[in-house]
N, C-alpha and C positions, 0 to 999 in steps of 0.2 A: 692339653693332654701328654702326657709321660708316655717313656716312650726309651729301648734303647740309645740315648743319643747322649751325647758331652753335654751335662750340663755348663753356667759360666763358671762355677768353682771347682768340679771335681775332671777327674782326667777319663776319656774314654775307659770300658774295661777291653777286657780280649775281644770283645764283642760288637759295633755299634753299627746302626743303619742311619743312611741314605732320610733326613728329615723330610718330608714334600708333605703332600695336603694328605694322605689316608694313612698315610700313616703317623699324623700329627691327627688325628680322630679315630684309630682305633690303636689301641696299645698294645705294644708287640713285647714279649718276655724275651731275651733268646738267654741259653744256657745248656750244658753240654754234658752226657754221660762215658763215663770208659768204659773198657770193658766189663763191670763187673757193674755195673750201671751205677757208682756210684757219680754225684756231683762234681764234675770238675771246671765246670766254669758257670760263671753267673753274673749275669749281666747287671743292669739298671733296675730297666725295667722286669726282669724277675719279679729286682727285691720289691717293685711297685704291684703287682700281681702275685704273687705269695706272702709277698710280709716278711720275707726272714731277708736278714744280710748278709750279706760274702761269707763271714766271719762264721754263720750259725748253720750256711746252705753246704760250703761248700765240703769234698770227703763226704759229707750227707749219703745214704743212699736214698735213688730219684723214688721211690716209692712213698716216700717226706712226703711228694708232695699230691699224687694221689691216694690216698688214706680216702677219700671217700668215692671211689670206685666201686662199681660190684666183684664181687669177689677177692676184694684187699689191693692196698696199692701195689704191695708183688706186684704181685701175676699179672697187674696193669702197666706197672712199669717196665717189666721182661716181655711183658709182648707191645708192648707201642718199640721199645728198642729191638726188637729183634728183626719185626717188620719193619722199623728203617734200612737196616743191616741188610736184612736179607732182599728184598726186594727194588734199594737207594733208594727210594723216597715213598712215605707215607704222609697220610694227612684222617687226620678223625677224628670224632670229640668224645671227649671222658668226662669225669668227674674229680673234676683238682678239689685241693682241700690247702683254704684259707693258713698261715696261721694261728688264725684266733677262730678254727675250728670249724668256720665257713665252707660249705661245699658250693659247689658253682660247677658252671659247666664250661668247657675247652675245651675249644680249636687248637689240634698241635699240628704242626709241618715237623717230621722229623726225618736225616740225611744223613749219611754217616760223611765224617772226614777224613783222610787219612795223613798220620803226621811222620814226620821224617825220619826219623825211629821205626816206620812199621808198625804205629799203635793211633789204632783208629778211635775216633770220636761221634758218637751220635747224634750231634748236635738240631735242637729245636726250635721250632716257633710257635711264640703260646698265645693267644688271646682272648679276653671273653669270649665268652660262645655269644651271650647276647649284644654285645659289640660287629659280634662279626656277623649278629643275624640285619643289625640296624643297615651296614652297610650293604650288605646283600639286600637288602629289600629295595634304598636308593637306588643300590643303583640297576635292578631289575624295572624302576620306576621311571628309571632313564632312558632305559636301552625302548622300554613300553611306548613314551613318551616320545623319544625321535622317531619311533616305528608308523604309530598309528596318530599322534599330535596335530590336528587340524589349524595347527599355526606354527608358523614360521617360528622354525628356531633354527639358529648360527651359534658356533666357539666360530671365537677371531684368538684369533695370537696378540705376540701385543703389535705386531707393524696392522694392526688391522685386516689379513688376509684371514680369506676362510678355512679352516682344521676340517670342523666338520657341522653340517647344519641336516635338515631333515628334506625329506619326499613332499612337506606341503610346499618350504621354500621354494625350492623346486618347480615344483607348478609355476606357482609366484610369477619367479622368472623368464619359463619357457623356457629355461636350460637344461640339462643333464645334472647332476649332482657335478662330477665328474670336473665338468667345466668351469665349477667353482673357485673348485680347492686351492690354496696357492693366491687367488686373489682378491683383488679389496671388493668390498661390496660394493663400493661406490663407482665401479668399475662394472659390475653388472647391472644397480642401480641406476638409472641418469635422471639426477634433477638437475631444476634449474635454479635454483640457490644459491650462485654464486662458490657452493663446497660447503654449505653452512652444515650439510648433512655430518661431512667429514669429522667438519668440528668439536662435532657435538659426539659423534663418539671418539676420539681422539681425548677429550674432557673427561672421559667416564674413567681412560686406560689410565691416565696420567693422572686424576683427582682423584680414582675412585669414587666419585658420585654416582651415584646410577639415574639416571630418567628416566620417566616414563610415561607412554602415550600425545609421542613429538609426532604432530602427522605431519607428514613428508608428502608433495605430489610428485610425483615419477613417471615413467616407461624406461621399461626393463630390456637387455638388450634382446632380450627373446620374441617379446611381442614390442617392438619401436611404435606400432600404430594405435598402440591405449593405454589410454591414460587413470592411474591409479591412482588411488589415494590409500597409505602405508600410517598406520599407528604403531610407532617403534618404542620401544623400552629395552634400554642395556643395561646390563649389571658388569661391575668387575670379577674378575674371576681369579681366584686366591691359588698359585702354582707355588713348586718350590721354589724354596728360601733361594735368593742369589738369583731369580731372575725378573724380568718387568713380565707382569700381569698381562692378560688377558682381558678381552670382554664379552658376556656371553646376552645374546640377543631376542630377543621373538620378536615376529614381523605377526602383522592380523591385517588382512585385506579389507579394509572400512570402505572401498567406495562404493556401495551401495547404500549403506549404512547413512554416507556423508551426501552422494546423490537424491535419497531421501529427503535428509536435513534440508538441503539446496532447495529440492522441490517443493517442501514444506516453505521451508520460507520464501523461494516467489508464489506461492498461491494465495498466505498470510497476505503477503503485497498485493496480489493481485483482489482480495475480498476490499483488504483495506482502500485499494482502487474503489472499486467500487462501492464502494459505501460513502465514500468522499463525493464520488463525481454522485450518485444520488443525492442528497443534499445540495449540490452545485450547479447539478442539472433544472434547469425548470423554474427556475424561482420568480422569471417575467411571464411572457406571453405574448415577448418581441421574438421573433424569428429569429434575426441576427442576435441578439443580445442572450438567444439559447442554444447558437450553433456556436457562438464564442465562447460560451460557458461550458461545453464538450471539447473543443480547444483545448483549454485552459487544464481541466483537467486531465487531459494528459500529456499533455507536455510539462512539465522533463519528467512527469514520473512514470509513462511507458513508455515516449515517444521523442526522440530529438524537432519533430517539427511533425506540425498537423495543418490542413485546413477541411472545410468542409465546402463544399459543392451541389448548392437543387439545380434537378434537370429542369429543364425551361420545356414544361411542356406545349402542345400546340394549344389542348384544350384539355380540362377537367380529367374528361374518358380516356383521355387515348394512353395505349399500351403500349411497352415498351418494342419496339421490332429491330433487332440482331442487324438484321440488311439496312440500316436506317445510321446516321449521324448522331451521336447522343450530344444535345446542344445544350452543357452548365452556367452555372450564375456562381460565381467563387465567393460566398457569404461570412466564412470568416478565418480567420489563421494566426499562424504562432508559429517559434520555431526559436531554438539557442543556442544554433549555428551560429557562428557568422558571415559577413556577405563571401559570396550571393544567395545563401540560403535567404537568407530577409526581404533580397528583391522578386525572390524567385515565388516567395508562398504569398508575398504584401499585394493589395491592392483588389476589387472588388470587378474582377475581368470577365469578359464571357470564352469559355471553351468551347473548342468544337472536339469529338473525340469518333475517329475512325472508323467504320464496321469492323471488325476482326479485333478491336482493341481490348487491354486488361480490362477498362471499365465498364465493355460490352461480355466478357467471360461472366465477371461478379458480378452486375443485373441478369445474366442467363443463366445464372446457378442461385441467384438468392443470395448468399454466405459469401464470408469475409474469404476473402485471397490474398495469397502471400506473394509478392514478383519481387524478384532481382533488376536492380536499375543498369542494365546492362544494352548492347547493342539491339539486339532481338527486343525489347521494353520501345527503347524510344523510336523501333522505325514504325511498329504496329500501334503508339499510343501515342507521341507523341510528335504534332503537324510542326508546330512554329518551331522553328528553326534557333531562335535564340531562347528560349524555355525551354530546349532541348541541352544547347548550352551552358545555361542557368544549372538545372537540373545533374551535368555530367559536373559540375564542378562545387557544387552546393556538400559535398563531400555524405548526402545519403546514398546507401548502397540498400538498403531494403527500402523495398515500400507496401502495408497492406494497406488494402481497399477493402471498405466495409459498408452493404448498401444499406440506406434508411427509409424501412420499411414499417408502415405504422399500418393498420385496418384497411392491410393488401395495395397500399398505396406506395409509390417510390417516392420518396422524397428525393433526394439524389442520394449522397457520398460523401463517406468520412477516408482520408488518407492521412496513416500515420508512414513516419520514416522517422527511420536510426539510422547512424553514423557504420563507422568499422570499430569504431570505438563501444561497439555495444553487440549482443551476439544479435545473428539472426532472430527474427520472428518465430515460434513453437505453434505448434498445435492448441496450448494452454494460451499462448498470444492471442492468438485466431478469437479463440471461444472467449476471451476474454472480449478483445472489442467489437465481438456480435454482441453480447449482451450492452456494452457502452452504446454500441449505436443503434440499439435496440430504445434503448434506453434514453435515449435521443431524439428517435425519429420519433416516438409519441410525445413527449415535451415539442417538438416540432409541427407534429400535425396539429396538437392541438391549440400554439398559435397561429398557424398557416388559417383553422378554421374559426378562431377567434377573432383575429386583421377578416379574415371574411364579412364575419358578421356585425362586426364592426366597422367593418366600410359599407356594406348596406346601410346598415342603422345610423350610419351619417352619413349617407347619399339621403336613405328617406328625411332625416332632421332636415338637413338644408336645402330639401325641398320642399318642407312641410314648412319653413320658415318664412318668411315676407325677404321679397327680392329687392319691393321699393316702399319707402313709406309715406303714406302722405298725411303731413302735417299741416300742410297751409301754412297760410303766407304768416299767423300768430305763434306757430310754436317752430324753434329752431331746434332740430334733433342732431347726437351721436348714438349709435350704438353698436355694439360689437357683441360680437358671442366667439365665445371659445369655448370646445369641446377638451373632454378630459387627459388625458395623454395616451400612450398609449400599452399602458397599462392598466388603464384603466377601462370599463365600456363606456360608451356612447350615451349622457343621461334623456330624462326631458324638459331639459328649462325650453321658454319659448316665450315671445313676447312679442307686439303687433301696435299700431296706430292706426287708430279707426277717425281718418275725417265725418263727423258730424251737421247734421245740419244749424245752420246760423255761425257758421265758422265757428265752431266746438268741436274740441279734439279729445278721442278715448284713449289712453294708454294702461296699457294693459302686459301684464308682466305674469308668468307661470313658469311651473315644477313638478313635474309626474315622477313621483316617487318610483324608482327599479328604475334600471339600466337597459339598455339593450333594442333592439327591436319592436320590443310588444309595446315600451319607454316612449321611441318615438310614435312610435303610431296612434296610441292612445294622448299624446302630446298635441300629434296635428288634430284630433277629432274636437280636444277642446280648443284648440286656438280657432280655429272653423265654428266651430258653436258661441265663444263668447263674441268671433266679430258676425257674426249674424243676429246675436241677442242688441250689441252694442250699437246695430242700423236701427234696431226699433226702441231706441233712446230708453231705455229704463233705465228707473236709478239704481247705483250702483249697489245695492242693498240685496236687491231683485235683483238683477244680471244673474248674481253670485247665486240664488237664493234657486236660481234655475238653473244655472250651473251645474250647481250640486245635483239634480235631480236628474242632469242628464247624466252627469257621470258615475252614478246608482246603475243606473242604465247602461251605459257602454261596459260596465263591472272595472271600472277604475276606482281601484281599494282607497288612492290618496292621493292627492296633488293636494300642491296650494296656488292660490291664485291673486295677485293685487291690481283689482283696477277703476281710476280714475279717469276722471271724467274734466277738463279744463272749456272756464269761457270765456273766450277775451273779450269784449263786452263788459263784463263787470268784475273779471279777477277770482270769480268764484272757484273754486276749486273742490271737486266732491270725492270723497273717497272711503272705498269699501274692501278688505282682505280678508282673504279665507285663509289663516294661518301665515303669510306671504311675512318674510325679513322686514321693515317698516322702511318707510321712503324717509329720504334728507331731501332738506331743500338750503337751497343756499339764495342767499338773498344780496340782494346788489350790494350792501354793506360791507358785507364778509360774513354777514351772518351767519351759523347753519345751525337746525333741528330737524331733529327727529320724527318723526310724525307716529309711535309710537302704541297709542291711545284706539287704535284703528284692526288691532290684531284679533281675529276671530279661529274658527276651528277649519279646519285644512278640507277640502274639497273631499268628497264619501264617507264622510262621520255623520253627516243628517244629523236632523234633530232639532239644530244649534240654530237660531235665526241672524242673521248676519246683521250689522248697524255699520251705516251711511257716517262719516265725519265732513266736516266740510269748515274750509279754511280759506282766506283771501292773499292771494298774487300778487305781487304789486310784480310791475313791470321791469324784464330781466331776473329775475327771481330765474333759479333754473331748480327740479326737480330731478334725483338721481333714485331712477328702480334699479333691483338686481334681483339677481337670486343668491343664493348661500353657499355657491363656490366662489364668492367674492370675498367672502366675510368666515367662514368657519374652517379650521383649519385642525387635524388630529392632535388632542393632543392639549386643544388651547381652549380658553372659554369665547363663547360668543360675543358678551360683549368687550372684550380685546380688539375684535376684529371689526366690531360698530366702531369703535374709538378709532382705529387705527384707518376705518373709511374717513370719520369727522377730519381727523387729523392730513390729510389727503385733501380733502376740498376743498379746506383751507389754502392750500399752494398750488392751486389748479390757476391756470392762465385762463381770459376768458379767453380761447378758442374749443368749445367744444372738443373738437377733435384732438386737441394737443392734451386735452384734463382728460378724456377716456383712455388712449395711449397710456398718459401717465400713468392713471392710476391701478390701471392694470399691470404695467410691468412693475410695480410697487408690489401690489397685491396682491397678486397672482405667482406660484410659484413657474419655474421652472417642467416640473411634473407634475401638472396639477390633482388630486382625485378626483376630480369633478370638471363637470361641464361651469362655465359662467357664462351669464348676459350680465351687459350695460347697458343701461339706457340714461342715457341726459335729455333733456329738454328742458329748452329755455324759452319762458314763455314769455307776451308782449302784449300788451292790454290797446284795445281799440281804441283808437284817440279818436271824436264826437268835436 
């Protein structure tokens, strides 16, 4: 905006102003009045403000400029000039008149100037009233802003030294305002960014490009022990022409906000970890697998290393006694740290913890605790010197111990470790570890209870299965029983060989539907009943009919059974089946036949008669009896299993024991989903 300043093409008038930021924004007109109140000086700014060229204004009455004032221009001009002469300086507002007749409010500052000849001139500085009001409002706003704004405000000179700042910024730094003046901002704010903050400020001052919302972590001279995060916004400040620009800045303390963001992020990460852990822990009913799933869920997302140890109680009802040592067995471990941390956590060793150890403290409270790896911890908790050295050299500096408690039973505890590269465990970490341990403990307890029941069922089943098979001289037997994997319950598979009068032999194979102790108990009842009925020399279909009636009375809802009676005198073999997979016959010439015309309904269905089939077996023929675990697999048709068994029977050797091992190795997976029985019986004819 124009002012009384020389233009590029015109020479300066008799009075012109040093340009600057204020004069550039508020045009100032300069003119002079002689003793007769006529215009004797006329600056370029006056021409812009009033519209008259110098030739039109000079020597004219000053009243020309104030025609719009109340009482007329003559009176207003006389009063203004008189007050300037008498008071030495006067300022005020008058209504001025533009050449085009427009009347506007105008602010005047008048003062007398004495010349060499003793003549005095009243000089007047005039500006539009609305422009003056705007500047005054802006200045008032800036003053109020510096005085009351809670945001830190600062003005820096061209050397980035503090010229002016408000109390809010002084409060942030912890130093009085006076201690900032003349010092660079980076001398007050201590950053660890390698000078990046000062380079940003220098770029703003040099290139004039503002920056906004740059986050800088720092400490201040006044608060050297407090970490702060400030949001910095800087812009160039225009100063007088010919000087280097300074910088203005707004500094906002966003430490609480950033901390809240960090905490919210950490909370989301903890929830995500819990979500992943819930999906990963407890996928099986195997204690060691479940413990390893807990370790894998925690490392490396939550800790650098972890171990799970189960307490070795003397009996099921033993309670924790803080006066006695705690003996544990490590069952799972993992770490991302290099040796010797890998050696520290590896192995399945038994560990003894003395009374007063951190383990006792954790078990006594039943809540997770965090402990530093220091000399006190070593002395109180780690008895073995070799383990103590490994722990000291492992790089782990923080440990979190979380008890594994489910159904009021202490299963053991999990230990999570962090190196110095991670922050120490917080209260939120303790809560997260407690949640992880609680979920894992319930899964471990389920696995423990399942293992107990499975062991009981397996023990019961093995006790009920025959320990000796009395096949007689005319039948050679090879038999195998394989329980399902640890992730499945024990089934109700059973078998027996019963010696009958006249050198005859009965073979029985059955399968009670279901798993666990109840299935094993039902299997035992059916096996004993079938053996008793067989000794009464009943026909196979009659035996199954009676066995079906007994199953109804015992509450056994569904079971299969295959009964075969062999007579070595004639080779006559009579067969009846209650819904059981069909037997195979391998003849001495290698031919293989499946006897599939004897399929009946399972035991427990009732109301359907059973039938007996008779075949003739030559000397050296082999009967193959089995349960469905040998031929059934999830996702495969049962005919595929039957064909696979037929194929393997064509490749077996003459040794029944070797043949049984070969068939099981080829057809039963490493983790079978069901129990499996295989009974191979090679028959011989009585020679007369």
